[in-house]
FINU-117574 format. One record per residue: x, z, y of N, C-alpha, C in turn. Coordinates in pm, 1 decimal. Example, Ala and Ser with C-alpha at 12.3 -4.5 7.8 and 13.67 -1.06 7.14 Angstrom:
2
{neast=1319.0	nup=780.0	nnorth=-569.0	caeast=1230.0	caup=780.0	canorth=-450.0	ceast=1320.0	cup=780.0	cnorth=-330.0}
{neast=1285.0	nup=708.0	nnorth=-225.0	caeast=1367.0	caup=714.0	canorth=-106.0	ceast=1290.0	cup=787.0	cnorth=3.0}
This chain:
65
{neast=10107.0	nup=-526.8	nnorth=9418.5	caeast=10077.0	caup=-549.1	canorth=9280.9	ceast=10122.9	cup=-663.3	cnorth=9213.6}
{neast=10107.5	nup=-686.5	nnorth=9121.0	caeast=10197.7	caup=-843.4	canorth=9056.5	ceast=10107.5	cup=-998.6	cnorth=9081.3}
{neast=10186.6	nup=-1079.9	nnorth=9063.4	caeast=10057.6	caup=-1158.8	canorth=9100.6	ceast=10043.3	cup=-1216.2	cnorth=8973.7}
{neast=10071.3	nup=-1150.3	nnorth=8802.3	caeast=9952.9	caup=-1172.8	canorth=8701.9	ceast=9841.8	cup=-1091.0	cnorth=8727.3}
{neast=9870.6	nup=-963.5	nnorth=8775.6	caeast=9768.9	caup=-861.0	canorth=8779.7	ceast=9665.3	cup=-932.6	cnorth=8891.0}
{neast=9733.0	nup=-1024.8	nnorth=8959.3	caeast=9570.0	caup=-1062.1	canorth=9073.7	ceast=9534.7	cup=-1208.4	cnorth=8983.8}
{neast=9626.6	nup=-1235.4	nnorth=8950.0	caeast=9522.4	caup=-1352.2	canorth=8833.4	ceast=9468.8	cup=-1324.9	cnorth=8779.0}
{neast=9459.5	nup=-1210.2	nnorth=8660.7	caeast=9451.6	caup=-1194.0	canorth=8586.4	ceast=9250.7	cup=-1065.2	cnorth=8666.8}
{neast=9270.4	nup=-1037.9	nnorth=8757.2	caeast=9123.1	caup=-945.3	canorth=8799.7	ceast=9094.8	cup=-1093.9	cnorth=8878.8}
{neast=9170.0	nup=-1203.9	nnorth=8987.7	caeast=9007.8	caup=-1319.2	canorth=8980.4	ceast=9000.6	cup=-1403.7	cnorth=8866.3}
{neast=9046.7	nup=-1361.2	nnorth=8786.2	caeast=8986.0	caup=-1447.7	canorth=8621.2	ceast=8850.0	cup=-1398.0	cnorth=8495.1}
{neast=8849.5	nup=-1247.4	nnorth=8615.7	caeast=8760.2	caup=-1080.2	canorth=8564.8	ceast=8652.2	cup=-1139.7	cnorth=8719.5}
{neast=8706.6	nup=-1159.2	nnorth=8794.2	caeast=8607.2	caup=-1099.9	canorth=8835.1	ceast=8601.5	cup=-1033.1	cnorth=8959.6}
{neast=8682.2	nup=-1010.3	nnorth=8952.5	caeast=8710.3	caup=-816.5	canorth=8982.0	ceast=8823.5	cup=-932.4	cnorth=9127.9}
{neast=8805.3	nup=-965.8	nnorth=9169.8	caeast=8915.0	caup=-1048.1	canorth=9267.7	ceast=8834.1	cup=-1211.5	cnorth=9306.5}
{neast=8820.1	nup=-1205.0	nnorth=9429.6	caeast=8754.2	caup=-1318.1	canorth=9489.7	ceast=8904.6	cup=-1440.5	cnorth=9494.5}
{neast=8903.7	nup=-1534.1	nnorth=9593.4	caeast=9019.1	caup=-1600.2	canorth=9622.7	ceast=9077.7	cup=-1550.6	cnorth=9748.5}
{neast=9011.7	nup=-1504.1	nnorth=9841.7	caeast=9038.4	caup=-1481.8	canorth=9963.4	ceast=9147.4	cup=-1292.9	cnorth=9914.7}
{neast=9031.3	nup=-1230.5	nnorth=9839.0	caeast=9174.4	caup=-1104.3	canorth=9806.1	ceast=9296.3	cup=-1118.8	cnorth=9703.0}
{neast=9330.3	nup=-1255.3	nnorth=9669.0	caeast=9377.1	caup=-1269.3	canorth=9568.6	ceast=9522.9	cup=-1361.1	cnorth=9725.6}
{neast=9519.9	nup=-1418.7	nnorth=9814.6	caeast=9580.8	caup=-1463.1	canorth=9914.6	ceast=9613.6	cup=-1341.4	cnorth=10001.6}
{neast=9522.5	nup=-1250.1	nnorth=10064.5	caeast=9535.9	caup=-1129.0	canorth=10127.7	ceast=9647.3	cup=-1029.3	cnorth=10053.4}
{neast=9678.0	nup=-1038.2	nnorth=9918.1	caeast=9713.5	caup=-890.0	canorth=9790.4	ceast=9859.4	cup=-990.9	cnorth=9767.3}
{neast=9897.7	nup=-1123.8	nnorth=9803.6	caeast=9976.5	caup=-1190.6	canorth=9734.0	ceast=10124.6	cup=-1242.1	cnorth=9874.9}
{neast=10188.3	nup=-1071.0	nnorth=9881.0	caeast=10265.8	caup=-1118.0	canorth=9956.1	ceast=10331.7	cup=-1280.1	cnorth=9991.1}
{neast=10303.2	nup=-1328.9	nnorth=9895.3	caeast=10388.2	caup=-1418.8	canorth=9946.7	ceast=10306.4	cup=-1555.8	cnorth=10035.5}
{neast=10149.0	nup=-1515.5	nnorth=9996.3	caeast=10122.2	caup=-1617.2	canorth=10100.9	ceast=10080.8	cup=-1504.6	cnorth=10173.5}
{neast=10017.1	nup=-1452.9	nnorth=10177.4	caeast=9915.3	caup=-1384.5	canorth=10284.0	ceast=9969.3	cup=-1423.7	cnorth=10462.5}
{neast=10082.9	nup=-1432.2	nnorth=10507.6	caeast=10106.5	caup=-1445.2	canorth=10589.5	ceast=10153.5	cup=-1589.3	cnorth=10643.6}
{neast=10159.0	nup=-1686.3	nnorth=10526.9	caeast=10090.7	caup=-1829.6	canorth=10529.9	ceast=9950.3	cup=-1830.0	cnorth=10575.6}
{neast=9885.9	nup=-1799.0	nnorth=10540.4	caeast=9768.5	caup=-1802.4	canorth=10479.2	ceast=9723.3	cup=-1776.2	cnorth=10623.5}
{neast=9724.8	nup=-1657.4	nnorth=10686.0	caeast=9765.6	caup=-1600.4	canorth=10781.1	ceast=9713.8	cup=-1709.1	cnorth=10939.5}
{neast=9864.4	nup=-1822.1	nnorth=10933.2	caeast=9919.2	caup=-1836.0	canorth=10995.8	ceast=9808.3	cup=-2019.3	cnorth=10978.4}
{neast=9769.3	nup=-2002.1	nnorth=10877.2	caeast=9695.5	caup=-2146.4	canorth=10862.2	ceast=9576.0	cup=-2072.5	cnorth=10982.3}
{neast=9448.8	nup=-1954.6	nnorth=10890.4	caeast=9367.1	caup=-1903.4	canorth=10950.4	ceast=9345.4	cup=-1908.9	cnorth=11111.3}
{neast=9460.7	nup=-1882.8	nnorth=11199.2	caeast=9499.7	caup=-1884.3	canorth=11294.3	ceast=9521.7	cup=-1998.4	cnorth=11381.0}
{neast=9594.3	nup=-2097.2	nnorth=11331.4	caeast=9603.3	caup=-2252.6	canorth=11346.6	ceast=9461.9	cup=-2303.6	cnorth=11299.9}
{neast=9377.0	nup=-2307.5	nnorth=11182.4	caeast=9222.7	caup=-2361.0	canorth=11214.7	ceast=9166.2	cup=-2276.6	cnorth=11340.7}
{neast=9108.1	nup=-2174.7	nnorth=11346.4	caeast=9045.5	caup=-2136.0	canorth=11455.4	ceast=8963.8	cup=-1987.4	cnorth=11349.5}
{neast=9040.5	nup=-2020.8	nnorth=11243.3	caeast=8884.6	caup=-1918.3	canorth=11110.0	ceast=8917.6	cup=-1808.8	cnorth=11163.8}
{neast=8867.1	nup=-1709.2	nnorth=11246.7	caeast=8816.2	caup=-1587.0	canorth=11273.5	ceast=8782.8	cup=-1495.3	cnorth=11149.5}
{neast=8725.9	nup=-1551.3	nnorth=11047.7	caeast=8637.7	caup=-1435.6	canorth=10915.0	ceast=8677.5	cup=-1433.4	cnorth=10860.0}
{neast=8761.3	nup=-1502.1	nnorth=10739.7	caeast=8803.3	caup=-1571.3	canorth=10648.6	ceast=8777.9	cup=-1571.0	cnorth=10490.8}
{neast=8694.7	nup=-1625.2	nnorth=10447.1	caeast=8625.2	caup=-1642.5	canorth=10362.0	ceast=8669.4	cup=-1742.6	cnorth=10196.8}
{neast=8636.3	nup=-1679.2	nnorth=10089.2	caeast=8697.8	caup=-1710.7	canorth=9975.2	ceast=8767.7	cup=-1893.9	cnorth=9990.2}
{neast=8624.1	nup=-1945.5	nnorth=10057.7	caeast=8625.6	caup=-2127.7	canorth=10084.1	ceast=8756.1	cup=-2096.6	cnorth=10195.0}
{neast=8788.2	nup=-2032.9	nnorth=10231.6	caeast=8916.4	caup=-2088.5	canorth=10342.7	ceast=9048.4	cup=-2067.3	cnorth=10241.6}
{neast=9018.6	nup=-1965.9	nnorth=10192.2	caeast=9151.3	caup=-1925.2	canorth=10093.8	ceast=9121.9	cup=-2066.5	cnorth=10036.8}
{neast=9074.1	nup=-2111.4	nnorth=9957.4	caeast=9098.5	caup=-2196.3	canorth=9846.9	ceast=9123.2	cup=-2333.2	cnorth=9874.1}
{neast=9131.4	nup=-2295.4	nnorth=9992.0	caeast=9118.5	caup=-2452.0	canorth=10117.9	ceast=9258.2	cup=-2420.4	cnorth=10137.6}
{neast=9326.5	nup=-2356.8	nnorth=10173.1	caeast=9487.9	caup=-2289.4	canorth=10240.4	ceast=9548.5	cup=-2325.1	cnorth=10131.9}
{neast=9483.5	nup=-2293.4	nnorth=10004.8	caeast=9555.7	caup=-2292.8	canorth=9854.4	ceast=9619.3	cup=-2449.9	cnorth=9813.9}
{neast=9501.6	nup=-2536.8	nnorth=9834.6	caeast=9529.4	caup=-2701.3	canorth=9829.7	ceast=9638.8	cup=-2741.7	cnorth=9913.3}
{neast=9605.0	nup=-2746.0	nnorth=10023.3	caeast=9659.7	caup=-2763.4	canorth=10130.2	ceast=9827.5	cup=-2740.5	cnorth=10101.5}
{neast=9863.4	nup=-2598.1	nnorth=10080.8	caeast=9975.9	caup=-2492.1	canorth=10093.5	ceast=10027.3	cup=-2607.6	cnorth=9941.1}
{neast=9992.6	nup=-2543.6	nnorth=9856.7	caeast=10041.0	caup=-2655.0	canorth=9740.2	ceast=10084.1	cup=-2798.5	cnorth=9739.9}
{neast=9989.7	nup=-2881.6	nnorth=9811.6	caeast=10080.3	caup=-3012.6	canorth=9861.8	ceast=10182.6	cup=-2990.9	cnorth=9949.3}
{neast=10176.4	nup=-2955.0	nnorth=10003.1	caeast=10278.2	caup=-2905.7	canorth=10117.7	ceast=10391.8	cup=-2947.0	cnorth=10004.4}
{neast=10388.5	nup=-2778.7	nnorth=9978.8	caeast=10563.4	caup=-2772.5	canorth=9838.3	ceast=10596.3	cup=-2881.1	cnorth=9712.2}
{neast=10431.3	nup=-2971.3	nnorth=9700.7	caeast=10424.3	caup=-3123.1	canorth=9663.5	ceast=10533.5	cup=-3176.2	cnorth=9681.5}
{neast=10507.8	nup=-3233.2	nnorth=9831.7	caeast=10546.8	caup=-3313.6	canorth=9964.9	ceast=10718.2	cup=-3259.1	cnorth=9962.3}
{neast=10743.1	nup=-3104.1	nnorth=9926.2	caeast=10827.9	caup=-3123.6	canorth=9989.1	ceast=11001.3	cup=-3121.8	cnorth=9910.8}
{neast=10930.2	nup=-3125.0	nnorth=9775.3	caeast=10976.7	caup=-3158.4	canorth=9643.9	ceast=11063.5	cup=-3302.9	cnorth=9636.5}
{neast=10935.7	nup=-3396.1	nnorth=9684.5	caeast=10987.9	caup=-3517.7	canorth=9651.0	ceast=11047.4	cup=-3557.3	cnorth=9752.2}
{neast=11122.2	nup=-3707.0	nnorth=9629.4	caeast=11277.8	caup=-3705.6	canorth=9717.2	ceast=11284.6	cup=-3738.0	cnorth=9910.5}
C-alpha cells in the first residue's frame, strides 16, 4: 500500500497509527526494533505515536551538521 493511501486511511479513521506503522515498509522494521528494545510485547497505537516522534527527532538530528 502506498504511503499516501495509508495516510488517507488514517485521516478517515480506517486505520490507526499502529496499522500505519506496520503497513509502511520503511517503518515496520525500525518500529519492531523500537518495541523490542523497550520491552513492548503487545504494541498499541500510542506506542506507534511515541515511536514516530522519536524517529522524527532522530532523523532531524542526523540532518544537523
